[in-house]
N, C-alpha and C positions, 0 to 999 in steps of 0.2 A: 690493561688496568693502568690507571694513572695514580702516581704517588706525588703528594705535595707535602712541603715542610712549612710549619708555622710555629708561633710561640704561644705558650699558655700564659695565664695571668701572672705567674711568677717569673716569666721570661724563659722558661725551659722549653726545649724543643718538643714539638708534637708532630708525629708523622701520621698522615691519613692516606687511605687508599680509596679511590673512587672507581667503580667499575661502570661508569656511564658510557653511553653510546650516543653518537650524534646521528640523528635521522633527518635528512633534508626534507622539507615539506614538498608535497607534490604541487605542481603548477596546475591546479584544477581548472583555472580559467582557460588555459590553453587547451586542456582536454575537452572542455565543454564547447568551445568554439572551433575546435579542430585545427588550431594553429593557423587559421587562414588570415589572421591579422599580422602581416609582416611589418617591415619597416614602413614608416610613413613616407609617402611619395613626395619629394620636394616639389615636383611639378604641380601636384594637386594643391599643396600649400600656397604656392605662388599664384595659382589660378584663383584660389579663394581670396587671397589678399588683394588681387587685382579687382575682383568683383566688389569687394568691400570698398576699395578706393574709388571705384566708379560710382558707388552710391553716396560717397561722402559729401557730394554737393547737395544732397537732400537732408543731411544731418541737421543743419540749422533749422529748417522748417519742421522737421520731425520733433526736434527738441522743443521748439516753441509750442507745438501741438500737445506734447506731454505736459508741459508746464501749464498750459491752458486747462488741461484735464484736472491737474492738481488744484488749480485755482477754483475750478468748478466744484471740486469736492469740498474745498474750504467753504465756498459760498453755500453749499448744501448744508454743512454743519451750522452755519450762521442762520440760515433760513428755517431749518427743521429742528435745530437744537442738537445737543450732544446725545447720541443714542448708539446702541450697538451697531445698528445698520449704517448710520452716517459716518461713524468713526472707522468702521471696516472699509467703507468705500474710500475714505481718505487714506487709510493705511495702504490699500492696494495701489492707489495712484503714487504714493510715496515710494512703495516697493518697486514699482515700474521704473521710476526715475533712478532709484538706487542701482538698478541693473543696467540701465541704458546710458547713464551719464558718461561713463568712460568710453563706451562704444561710440557715442556722439561727440567724442573728443573734449569732454568736460569732466575729467576725473573729480574735480571738486564737487560737482553735483552728485556724483556717486557717494562721496564722503558725507555731504550734508544730508542726502537721502537716507544713508545708513543711520545717521544720528537721529533723524526724525523717526525712522522705523523703530529704532531702539526705544525711543520715548513712548511710542504708542503700540508697541508689539504685544504687550500683555492685554488680552481682551478685557480683563476685569479692571485693570488700572487705567486703561485708556479713557474710561468714562469720567475719571476725575483728574485727568491730566490738565496742566496749565495750557489753556488755549492761546495765551500770549506767547508761550514758548513754541507752540505749533506754528503760530503766525510768524514768529521770528525765523523759523526754518524755511517756510514757504517764501517769505520776503527775501531771504538770503539766496535762495535758488533763483528767484526772478532777477535779483540784482546781478548775480553771476552771469546769467544769460545776457541781460541788458548791457553790462559793462565788459563782456567778453573775458571774464575772469575764469580761466579754464582749470588752473591748478592751484594747489596750496603753496606754490612757490611765490605766487603774487602776495605782496605784503598785506593787503587788505583782506584777501581771501583767507590767508593763513590765520590772521587774528580772528576773523569772523567764525571760521569753522572750529577753531580751538575753543572759542567762547561758547559756542552752541554745544559742543561736546562736554565742556565743563558743566554747563547748566543741566544737561541731561544726566550726567553722573550724579550731580547733587540731588536731582529729582528722584533718582533711583535709590539713593541712600536712605 
């Protein structure tokens, strides 16, 4: 039994007793998988990192391919108009870049892609979103690739991404 001392509203002592018991939670994940996941093998991590590094020569082309897909999605919106289908297609391309930017060594593209996704995430609101703001995001992604602006440590990149995020926050308000 645990005893504790505190003060009441008038400052007088109050003694309370608590007969609580601490029960540690079971590690049910370990029970379900049988404890077969031990420590992560450093050799396996090194092997995966080496494989990724060997592919890094392709990152530039793969990134340009993803940006071309995003541009194609924008062109589809222009050609066919804003609709649930065209905006969903655009959203999926933006979401891909959001996920791939950092992998392809352009974390600023991940950040710009996240801002664009936030802008057009809501299926209802994306039909009335500012296409000019969508275009600004896509143009910023293209400029980052063209000018090799990889991070928001770059002064132009930082100002650009912060302005886009500010505008998206305003649009959401």
